[in-house]
One Martini backbone bead per residue (centre of mass of N, CA, C, O) as a GRO file, in nm:
protein
  105
    1MET     BB    1   2.987   1.410   0.794
    2LEU     BB    2   2.792   1.208   0.618
    3PRO     BB    3   2.633   0.937   0.648
    4LEU     BB    4   2.647   0.610   0.468
    5THR     BB    5   2.365   0.532   0.403
    6GLU     BB    6   2.154   0.379   0.201
    7PRO     BB    7   1.986   0.630   0.114
    8VAL     BB    8   2.235   0.803   0.032
    9ARG     BB    9   2.345   0.616  -0.184
   10LEU     BB   10   2.092   0.596  -0.361
   11ILE     BB   11   2.063   0.882  -0.424
   12LEU     BB   12   2.333   0.928  -0.556
   13LEU     BB   13   2.289   0.716  -0.778
   14SER     BB   14   2.046   0.860  -0.906
   15LEU     BB   15   2.205   1.139  -0.961
   16ALA     BB   16   2.433   1.017  -1.141
   17GLY     BB   17   2.265   0.947  -1.396
   18LYS     BB   18   2.077   1.205  -1.338
   19PRO     BB   19   1.907   1.463  -1.317
   20ARG     BB   20   1.671   1.540  -1.049
   21HIS     BB   21   1.381   1.501  -0.875
   22GLY     BB   22   1.217   1.406  -0.605
   23TYR     BB   23   1.017   1.189  -0.728
   24SER     BB   24   1.236   1.050  -0.914
   25ILE     BB   25   1.413   0.955  -0.676
   26MET     BB   26   1.201   0.774  -0.537
   27LYS     BB   27   1.157   0.582  -0.777
   28ASP     BB   28   1.457   0.493  -0.822
   29VAL     BB   29   1.510   0.373  -0.546
   30ASP     BB   30   1.288   0.162  -0.558
   31GLN     BB   31   1.404   0.019  -0.805
   32MET     BB   32   1.701  -0.036  -0.717
   33SER     BB   33   1.578  -0.190  -0.446
   34GLN     BB   34   1.329  -0.353  -0.516
   35GLY     BB   35   1.134  -0.217  -0.272
   36ARG     BB   36   1.313  -0.198   0.002
   37VAL     BB   37   1.338   0.129  -0.051
   38ARG     BB   38   1.115   0.374   0.099
   39LEU     BB   39   1.085   0.704   0.067
   40SER     BB   40   1.015   0.957   0.238
   41THR     BB   41   0.985   1.290   0.225
   42GLY     BB   42   1.145   1.344   0.480
   43THR     BB   43   1.399   1.170   0.412
   44LEU     BB   44   1.463   1.303   0.150
   45TYR     BB   45   1.476   1.611   0.215
   46GLY     BB   46   1.672   1.585   0.444
   47THR     BB   47   1.898   1.459   0.290
   48LEU     BB   48   1.926   1.679   0.074
   49ARG     BB   49   2.002   1.903   0.270
   50ARG     BB   50   2.266   1.769   0.376
   51LEU     BB   51   2.399   1.747   0.087
   52LEU     BB   52   2.399   2.044   0.036
   53ASP     BB   53   2.561   2.135   0.291
   54GLU     BB   54   2.811   1.946   0.203
   55GLY     BB   55   2.830   1.961  -0.141
   56TRP     BB   56   2.723   1.693  -0.305
   57ILE     BB   57   2.502   1.888  -0.408
   58GLU     BB   58   2.281   2.054  -0.656
   59GLY     BB   59   2.074   2.308  -0.749
   60PHE     BB   60   1.809   2.369  -1.004
   61SER     BB   61   1.634   2.519  -1.238
   62GLU     BB   62   1.348   2.432  -1.435
   63PRO     BB   63   1.254   2.591  -1.719
   64ALA     BB   64   1.041   2.380  -1.859
   65SER     BB   65   0.869   2.395  -1.607
   66SER     BB   66   0.556   2.459  -1.483
   67ARG     BB   67   0.676   2.397  -1.232
   68ARG     BB   68   0.875   2.460  -0.942
   69ARG     BB   69   1.125   2.286  -1.007
   70ARG     BB   70   1.405   2.119  -0.866
   71GLY     BB   71   1.697   2.027  -0.950
   72ILE     BB   72   1.941   1.752  -0.911
   73SER     BB   73   2.301   1.730  -0.856
   74PRO     BB   74   2.606   1.628  -0.859
   75THR     BB   75   2.923   1.646  -0.726
   76ARG     BB   76   3.256   1.584  -0.676
   77LEU     BB   77   3.209   1.510  -0.374
   78ALA     BB   78   3.046   1.229  -0.428
   79ALA     BB   79   3.267   1.025  -0.529
   80PRO     BB   80   3.401   0.946  -0.258
   81ALA     BB   81   3.147   0.832  -0.123
   82LEU     BB   82   3.122   0.593  -0.331
   83ILE     BB   83   3.392   0.464  -0.288
   84VAL     BB   84   3.368   0.393   0.018
   85SER     BB   85   3.087   0.217  -0.064
   86GLN     BB   86   3.158  -0.012  -0.258
   87ASP     BB   87   3.104  -0.281  -0.111
   88THR     BB   88   2.800  -0.222  -0.094
   89VAL     BB   89   2.731  -0.103  -0.392
   90GLY     BB   90   2.878  -0.279  -0.609
   91LYS     BB   91   2.629  -0.469  -0.678
   92ASN     BB   92   2.518  -0.235  -0.821
   93ARG     BB   93   2.476  -0.162  -1.150
   94GLY     BB   94   2.509   0.174  -1.097
   95PHE     BB   95   2.799   0.225  -0.986
   96ARG     BB   96   2.984   0.283  -1.226
   97ARG     BB   97   2.814   0.508  -1.358
   98ALA     BB   98   2.817   0.695  -1.115
   99LEU     BB   99   3.115   0.732  -1.082
  100VAL     BB  100   3.167   0.857  -1.345
  101ASN     BB  101   2.964   1.096  -1.344
  102CYS     BB  102   3.090   1.229  -1.078
  103SER     BB  103   3.376   1.263  -1.192
  104ASN     BB  104   3.261   1.449  -1.445
  105ALA     BB  105   3.106   1.696  -1.295
   0.00000   0.00000   0.00000
């Protein structure tokens, strides 16, 4: 099981709001953490790979994109991970929205 580090929780929260691609996740995490957490591309894509391997997220091709972007969205497996970290993430305004969206995915 993947450790629920702050970057993992913030990435899952970002994805729970709506499907995103890498750069969008980086910007959203920066905004949610008010600039406190700035993901490097290595951290972001390494974490996304581990989340994919664990089955917590899934990738899909964005057909309307002129670039070959891959969108990413959470799976139902991500919801329990957010519940476990409720005490830490619960102060984040997006927690409830994220939990509902993951549960309905």
